[in-house]
N, C-alpha and C positions, 0 to 999 in steps of 0.2 A: 477634642474640640466639639464633637457633636453633642456632648452633654450641655455645652453652652447654648446651643440652639434649643434644646429641650427646656433649659432654665429660662431662656428669653421668652419662649412660648408660654410657659407656665406663669411667668410674671405678668403676662397679659390677662390673666384671670381677674386681676383687679381693675382692668380698664373697662369702661362701658362698652357694651356690645356694638353700639353704633359706630364706634371708632376702630373696629377690627376689620381686617381685610378678609373677605370670603375666599378670594382666589389664593391668597397666601396660605390660609389655613387648610384649604383643600389640597394644596401642594404639600404641606407638611404631612397631612393624613395619607396621601398617596405615597409619598416618599417613604414614610415610616412603614407602611404595609408592604410595599414592594421589597424593601431591603430587609425587613424581618423575615420574609419568606426566603429571600436569597441566602440569608445566613444559615438557614437550615438545609439548604440544597448543597452548598459548597462543602468540600472536604478539606480540612477538618472543620467541623461545625464551630462557629464562633459565637458562643453564648453571650459574651459581653456586648458584642456588636448587635446581636439580636435584641438584647435588653434595651439598649439605648434607642434602637429603631422602634421597638414596641412602645416605649415611652413617648417617642415623637409622634407615633400614630395616635396614642391616647390624647395627647395635648391637642393635636389637630382635630380629632373627633369632638372633643369637648368644646373647643372654640367654635367649630363649625356648627354644632348644635345650638350653641348660644346665639350665634349670628342668625341662624334660620328661625329660632324661636322669637328673637327680637323683630325680625322682618315680618313674621306672621302676626305678631301682636300689633305692629304698626299698621299693617294692612287691615286687620280687623277693626282697629280703632278708627281708621279713616272711613271705612264703610259704615260703621256705627254713627260717626259724626255726620256723614253725608245724609243718612236716613233721618237723623234727628233734625238736621237743617231743613230737609224736605218737608218734614211734618210742621215745623215752625212756619215755613213759607205758606203751606196749605192753610194753616190756622189763620195766619194774617190775611190771606186772600179771602177767606170766608168772612172774616170780620169786616174787611173793607167792603165786600159785596153787600153785607147786611146794612152797613152804614149808608151805602149808596142807595139801596132800596128804601130805607127809612127817609132819606133826604128827598127822594123822588116822590114818595107818598105825601110828604109835607108840602112839597111844591104843588102837587095836584090839588090838595085840599085848599090851598090858598088861592088857586086859580079859579 
């Protein structure tokens, strides 16, 4: 039955990273690593169970890294977008200031 969990996790490779759960995949990664270790401690060693748990750990690790990479990219693009917007506002502010100064000079010349 545990292979079904591995297959379900691997089928999520096709899903976009924004739709994946970080806590669920961290739990898969932790469960896989803990139980893989346990399979080598118990007597007799259960290699089949260790294999499925190691695969579970790999799936959790891959998905977690995808989620973290997506979140990092989103954070970077938000910061870049904010800097770009700040520059646009500064440029627009300078343009309005220049227009106001030009209009004030014209009014002075007419007066």
